[in-house]
N, C-alpha and C positions, 0 to 999 in steps of 0.2 A: 729920330723915333726908332727904338730898338723894337724887334719883333719879338712876341711872347715866347717864353721858353716851352719846349715840347712837354706835354703832358707826362707825368711819371708812368714808368712801365711801357712807353711807346719807343720801339727801337728804330733803327734805320730801315726803312723801307715800310713801316706801318703807316697807316693813314692817321688823321687826326683824332678819329672816334675810336681808334683802337681795334677795329674790326678789320678783316682782311678786305682788301680792295674789291674783290668779287663777290663778297657775302658769305663765302665758305667757311666752315669751322677751321681752326688752325691745324687740327690733325689731318684734314684733308689735304692742305697744302704740302704736307710731308711727301705724299705720293708724287707730287709735281715738281719737288726740288730736283735739280739736275744730278744725276748719279755721279759719283766719284769713281775714278779708276778702280780703286780698291773694292768698291761696291760691286761694279760690274764683274770684277774677276771672281768675287765670291759668288756670284749668281752663275756665272758660266762654268765654274769648276765642276758642280754637280753635273751639269749639262754634258761636259766632256765625259766624265766618269760613266755616265749612263750610255753615252754613245759608244765609247770603247766597250763597255760590257756588251751592249747589244751585238757589235761585230764580233768580239770574242765568242760569245755563247751561241751564237747562230751559225757562224761559220765553223766554229769547232765541233758543233754538233753535226752539221750536214755536209762537210766538205768530203768526207770519205766514209761513208757508211760501210760497216764491215760486220759481217756476222760473228757473234761472240756467244757461243754456248746457246745457240737457239734449240729450244726444246723440241724433240723430235722422237716420234715412237718408231720403233723397228719392229717389223714382224719377221723374225727369222733366228738363225743360230746366235749365240752370244758372241761368237767371234766377229760378227759383222759389226755389232753395236761397238765392241771394243776398238775395232779398226777405226770407225767413225770418230770415236772419241779421241783417237790418237793423231788426228788430222792436224798439221801445223796451224797454229794461231787459235785452236780450239774453236772452230766455227760452229760445232754442233755439240748438243747435250742428248746423245742418243740414249733411249729408254726401251727396254725390251717389253713387248707385250705378247700375249699368246696368240692373238688372231686379228685379222684386217678388222672386223667389228669392233674389237677393243681401242684399236688404233683410231678409226674414225670416230668412236665414242669419246675418246681423249680430245680430238679435235673440237667436237662439239662443246665439250665442256671447258674449251679454253685452257687445257693444260698442257697442250703442245701446239706448235704452229704448222705441223705437217706429218706425214707418216711415209716411211719407206719400206716396201716389200721386195727383198732383193730376188726372190725365187721368180717373181713376174717383172722385175726390173722397172718397178713403177713407184711413183712419188706422188703422194696425195697432198695437196696444198689447201689453204683456206685464204684466198685473197682479200675476203672480208676482214680478216684478222688484221691484215696489214699487206698492202699490195706488194710493197717494196720487200718485205720479208719473203712472200711466196716466190718472188723473182730471185731473190738471194739464194734460196734453197735450191731452185732450179739450176742456177749457176754452179753452185758448189758441187752438185752431182755430176753435171756435165764435165766440170774440170776433172772430176775424179774418173769419170768413164774415159775422157780423153787420155789421162795418164796412163790407164791401164788398157787402152786400145780396144775398149769395149763400146758397145752401141750407146747412143745417149738414152738417158732415162725417159720414161713415158710419163707425162705429167697429167693428173686429173685435179682439177679444181672442184673441190667438194663443197666449198662455200663461196661461190662467185659473188662478185660485187653487181649491184644493180645497174641497169643500162643508163638510168638517169644520173648515176655517180659512179663512173667506170673506174676513177681513181681512189675512191674512198675518202674523199677529203671534205664533203659536206659537213660531218659531224666535227671534225677538227675545226674548221673555220666557224662554226657556229659556236663552239666552246670558246674560241678567241673572243667572239662577240660578247658572249655572257660574262666571261672575266672582265672585259673591258666595262661593260654596263655595270658591274658590281663596284669595282673599285672608282669609276668615275662618279657614280651616284654617291658613294660614301665621301668623296672629296668635296663634291659640290654641296651637298648637306652641310658639310662642316664649315663651308664659308659663309653660311647663312646665320644672322643674329648677332649678338654682342660679342665682345672679346672673350677669351677662354673662359670657360665656366667648369666648376666641379659639380655642377648638379646631376644628380643621379637621374632626376626626372627628364631633364634635357637629354640624357643619354639614352634613356628608355624610348623617349620619342624618337631619336634618330634612328635606333634599331627598328622600331616599328614602322617608321617611314621607308627604310631599307626592305622590311618584309613586304609591305604593300607595293613597292616597286618591283620586287622580285617576282612577284605573282603575276602582275600586269604584264610587264616587259617579257617576262619569259614565255607567257602564253602568246602574246602577240608575234614574238619573234619566230616560234615553232609554226604557227599559222601562216604567217607570212612566207617563209621558206617552203612550206607544203603547198601553198597556192601558187606561188610564182615559179618554183622550179621543179615541182612535182617530186620533192624528195621526202623521206621519212614515212612513205606510204606504210599504213597499217601500224604505225607506231606513234602516232600524234599525242596521245595521252601520256604514254611514257616519256617520250622527248620533252614534253612540257613540265612533267616532274623534275626530271634532270635539269632542264633549263632553270626552274625556280630554286631548285637546290644549289646550283652552281653559282647563279647571281648572288644569292643570299650569303653564301659561303665567302665569296669574293668581297662583297660588301661589308659583311660583320667583320671579317678579319682585317680588311682596311680600316675600318672605324677603330677597332682595338689597337692596331699598330699605331695609327695616327694620335690616338688618345695616349699612348705611352711615350711616343717621340715627337708630337707635334708636326710642323711642316715636313721635317725630315723624314717622317713616317711615309708620306706619299712617294718619296725617292725609293725607300727601301721595298714598298709595295710593288713598284714598277720593276726593280731589280730581280725580286724573287718570284713574282707572279707572272709578270709578262715577259721578261727576258729570259730567265733562267727556266721558269715554269713551262711556257710555250714551247722552247727548244727541246726540252726534256720530256714533253708530253707523250711522245710516241706517236704523234699525229701523222707527219710525212713518212717518218721511218720508225718502226717500232723500236722500243728500247733495246732489245737484243742487237740492234745494228748501230747503237750509239756508243761513243767512248765512255770511259769508266765513270766520271762524274755524273754525266746526264744519265746513264743507264741505272745508277744507283739511286738517285733521288727523285727521279720523274714521278714515281708512283706515289709518293707520300706528299706531292704538292697538288693543289686543287686542279690545274689544268690537265695533268696526267690522270687523275681519279676520274675526272668528267669524261675525258676521251675513252677511257676503258669502260665506264658505265654506259656511255651512248653506244659504242660498238656492240656491247654485250646485249642491250636492249634490241638494238636494230637487227643484229644478224645471229645471236646465239641463243635466243629465248631467254635471256637473262641470266645466263651462267656466269658464276663468279661475280655478282654485284655486290655481296656483302662487303668486301674490302673497300672498293671505291666509295660506297655510301659512307662507310665509317669514316673515312679520310675527309670527306666533304663535311660530314657531321661535326667532327672534331675541330675543323678550322671554323666552322659557324660558331659552335659554343664557346670555344676559347676567346674569339674575337668579341663575342657578346659579353662575356664575363669581363674581359679586360676593359671594354668601353664603360660597362656599368660601374666598374670598380674605380675608374679614374674620372667618372662623371662627364665623358663625352669629349671635353677639351674642345669645344667648338672654336673654329679659328676664323676670326674676322681678317678680312683684308688689310684694314688700317693696322691692326695689331700686328700682322706679320710684316707689315712694311716698316713699322716701328722697330721690331726685332732686328731686321735686316739692316736698317739705318744705324742702330745701336752697334751691333756687330761689325759693322764696316769702319765705324768710328774707333774701334779698340786699336 
């Protein structure tokens, strides 16, 4: 007696009914297929690139902070400013002002990081602008004094940091959290629903969800930090607004980049916002202490703009906030328009797996 031939369309490994043995759809089995060495290599390649980029940008930014044309007001004769501007390595950008009051006003307006009054051998710094920069200015003037066999400069901190945040890092790490919240929210929303769609309605819903998330999570984060660690005293409302704008700018920009590039957009967002953006933000070290690339690009990326905005709100009565706000708004608007124009391109995990498998088979 011969056995009946297999049903048409049933291949080796299929059951007699043609359904997967565990009842799942054929698409879901793709995710459980053993990965080939080539597929593993393709997945690990971007992980390696991002890891190397993380090491390069963070170590490159922070391994040797050196003053470079740090803006400084000088109350004194032009010859003193000229001498300071001729120092080896150009550590200072000395600018003449007519009086101490004008110098201190420029510090308040965030036009300079410090002021020097040679007649009194006094250096005025603002650690709230960046503690590392205040220390770098003091060290620079002490080196000058030592070379000239003069007494060390007398330092006055006219904008000290609060006791609850003596290193001035609370705002920076809050910004890191806000940036993370925005891009991870956009990425997770992109994994919901059907495979990629060009629906403008779906893209608008995604942006709307990001806006709601930004409001709720931004306010919650600031209130939590205020209650738990006693930071941001007297500036809770302003910091809530900054948090909401930062999270939405990060999320909308991520949605737009992912709409344009698909899954690869997530890697680009991590590279530009998290790796390069955070290292160039001026958080631990102000941008005049960073190398050229970081110093140049930091202010036009969302992390740097948000750090500048938070410091202005916390310590400088909102001085020079227009520029950082504009940067964040531009990122938010461009990301929103790009997402709407391309329909959101919602990414389903199965769809992503299928593309990866297809690419690995090439």
